[in-house]
N, C-alpha and C positions, 0 to 999 in steps of 0.2 A: 504494500500500500504506500502510495506517495503521500508525503506530508508537505505542507507549506506553512510558513509562519509570516504573519503580518505584525509589524511593530510600529507603535505610535509613541512618539516622544513629545510631551507638551511642557514647554518652559513657562512658568507662571511668575507674575510679578508679586510684590509684597501683599497685594489684595486678592491674590489667586485668580487674576485675569490672565488669560493666555497671551504671551508675548510672541511665541513661535510654536508651530506645530510641524513636526517632521514625521514622514511615514516611509517605511521600507518594507519590502517583501522578498522572501527567498526565491520567489518565482520571477521577480523583475529582472530584466536584462541589465539594468543599471544596478550597481552594487551599493552605491551610496544612498543615504537617506535624502528624500526630496522634501523641500519646504512647501507647505500649503497654508492658506489663510483660514480655511474653514473645513469642518468635517461634520458629517451626520453618520453615526453608527447606530443601526437598528438591528436588534436581535429578537428572535421569537422564542419565548419561554413556553414550551409545549406543556409543561406541568400546570402552569397557571393560565394558559391560553391568553397571553397578552404580550405586547411588544415592550422591550426594554430599549431605551435610547440614551445616547450621549450626543449632545449638540455643542460644539465648541467653535469659536471664531476668535481670531487674533484682534487685538485692539486697534490695529492699523488697517483692518479690512473696511473698505468704504461701503456706504449704503448702496451705491450703484453696483458694486461687486456682489453684495448680499442679494440684491434683487435678481441679478443674473444667476447666481448660485442656486437660488430657490427655483427659478425657471428651469434651469438645466436638470436639477434634481427631480422635479415633477415629470419632466420629459423622460428621463431615464427610468423612473419608477414605472411609467407606462410601458416601456420596453420590457422591463423585468416581469411585470404582471402579465403581459401578453405571452412571453416565453413560458411562464410558469402555469398559466391557466388556459391559454388559447381564447380568452374572452375578448374577441375583436371589437364588439359593439361598445362595450364600456370603455375600452382603451381609446376608441374614437371620441367618445364623450370627454375623456380626460385630455386628449389632444385639443379638442375645441376649447376646453377651459384654459389650457396652457396658452393658446393663442389670445384668449381674452386677458389672461394675466399679463402677457407680454405687452399687449396694447395698453392696459391700465398702468403698467409700470414704465411705459415708454421705452421698452427694450427694442433694439433693432435685431432682427434675426438673421 
Protein backbone atom coordinates (compact mmCIF):
# COMPACT_ATOMS: atom_id res chain seq x y z
CA UNK A 1 0.00 0.00 0.00
CA UNK A 2 1.31 3.41 -0.97
CA UNK A 3 1.23 6.17 1.63
CA UNK A 4 1.51 9.92 1.22
CA UNK A 5 1.96 12.59 3.83
CA UNK A 6 0.72 16.17 3.76
CA UNK A 7 2.36 18.60 6.14
CA UNK A 8 1.09 22.06 7.08
CA UNK A 9 3.24 24.53 8.98
CA UNK A 10 1.57 27.64 10.38
CA UNK A 11 3.62 30.46 11.90
CA UNK A 12 1.57 32.53 14.36
CA UNK A 13 2.14 35.98 15.78
CA UNK A 14 1.82 36.80 19.49
CA UNK A 15 -2.00 36.98 19.10
CA UNK A 16 -2.15 33.55 17.38
CA UNK A 17 -2.94 35.11 14.00
CA UNK A 18 -1.28 33.27 11.09
CA UNK A 19 1.68 35.11 9.62
CA UNK A 20 2.61 32.37 7.17
CA UNK A 21 1.32 29.00 6.03
CA UNK A 22 3.52 26.43 4.31
CA UNK A 23 2.39 23.13 2.85
CA UNK A 24 4.26 20.18 1.47
CA UNK A 25 3.41 16.70 0.29
CA UNK A 26 5.46 13.57 -0.20
CA UNK A 27 3.71 13.14 -3.59
CA UNK A 28 4.63 16.63 -4.81
CA UNK A 29 7.32 16.93 -7.49
CA UNK A 30 8.78 19.90 -5.63
CA UNK A 31 10.47 18.85 -2.44
CA UNK A 32 10.37 22.18 -0.60
CA UNK A 33 7.43 23.58 1.33
CA UNK A 34 5.30 26.02 -0.65
CA UNK A 35 3.87 29.22 0.86
CA UNK A 36 0.11 29.86 0.69
CA UNK A 37 -2.02 32.65 2.13
CA UNK A 38 -5.14 30.65 2.98
CA UNK A 39 -6.39 27.12 3.51
CA UNK A 40 -9.60 25.26 4.17
CA UNK A 41 -9.25 21.75 5.51
CA UNK A 42 -12.49 19.77 5.69
CA UNK A 43 -12.66 16.25 7.09
CA UNK A 44 -15.62 13.89 7.43
CA UNK A 45 -16.14 12.29 10.85
CA UNK A 46 -18.10 9.15 9.97
CA UNK A 47 -18.78 8.31 13.63
CA UNK A 48 -20.57 11.59 14.36
CA UNK A 49 -21.72 12.19 10.77
CA UNK A 50 -20.41 15.74 10.59
CA UNK A 51 -17.69 17.79 8.99
CA UNK A 52 -14.62 18.97 10.85
CA UNK A 53 -12.96 22.11 9.48
CA UNK A 54 -9.97 24.32 9.87
CA UNK A 55 -10.05 27.67 8.04
CA UNK A 56 -6.92 29.78 8.21
CA UNK A 57 -5.62 32.80 6.33
CA UNK A 58 -2.59 34.98 6.80
CA UNK A 59 -3.00 38.53 8.00
CA UNK A 60 -1.55 39.85 4.74
CA UNK A 61 -4.19 38.19 2.56
CA UNK A 62 -6.26 40.87 0.90
CA UNK A 63 -10.06 40.93 0.79
CA UNK A 64 -9.90 40.63 -3.01
CA UNK A 65 -7.74 37.51 -2.68
CA UNK A 66 -10.21 36.06 -0.17
CA UNK A 67 -13.13 36.67 -2.52
CA UNK A 68 -11.27 34.89 -5.32
CA UNK A 69 -10.24 32.06 -2.98
CA UNK A 70 -13.85 31.42 -1.99
CA UNK A 71 -14.98 31.53 -5.62
CA UNK A 72 -12.29 29.04 -6.63
CA UNK A 73 -13.11 26.82 -3.64
CA UNK A 74 -16.82 26.74 -4.50
CA UNK A 75 -15.98 25.85 -8.10
CA UNK A 76 -13.66 23.00 -7.14
CA UNK A 77 -16.13 21.71 -4.56
CA UNK A 78 -18.57 21.32 -7.44
CA UNK A 79 -15.95 19.35 -9.39
CA UNK A 80 -15.33 17.09 -6.40
CA UNK A 81 -19.04 16.59 -5.74
CA UNK A 82 -19.63 15.65 -9.37
CA UNK A 83 -16.79 13.10 -9.33
CA UNK A 84 -18.00 11.65 -6.02
CA UNK A 85 -21.74 11.46 -6.76
CA UNK A 86 -22.37 11.95 -10.47
CA UNK A 87 -25.11 14.47 -9.56
CA UNK A 88 -24.83 16.70 -12.62
CA UNK A 89 -28.05 18.69 -12.11
CA UNK A 90 -27.17 20.02 -8.66
CA UNK A 91 -23.59 20.77 -9.77
CA UNK A 92 -25.02 22.89 -12.58
CA UNK A 93 -27.01 24.77 -9.93
CA UNK A 94 -23.80 25.30 -7.96
CA UNK A 95 -22.05 26.55 -11.11
CA UNK A 96 -24.92 29.02 -11.61
CA UNK A 97 -24.47 30.21 -8.04
CA UNK A 98 -20.71 30.54 -8.60
CA UNK A 99 -21.39 32.78 -11.59
CA UNK A 100 -23.76 34.86 -9.42
CA UNK A 101 -21.12 35.00 -6.65
CA UNK A 102 -18.45 36.13 -9.12
CA UNK A 103 -20.75 38.84 -10.46
CA UNK A 104 -21.68 40.12 -6.98
CA UNK A 105 -18.04 40.10 -5.86
CA UNK A 106 -16.98 41.77 -9.11
CA UNK A 107 -14.52 38.99 -9.96
CA UNK A 108 -13.22 38.64 -13.49
CA UNK A 109 -13.20 35.04 -14.60
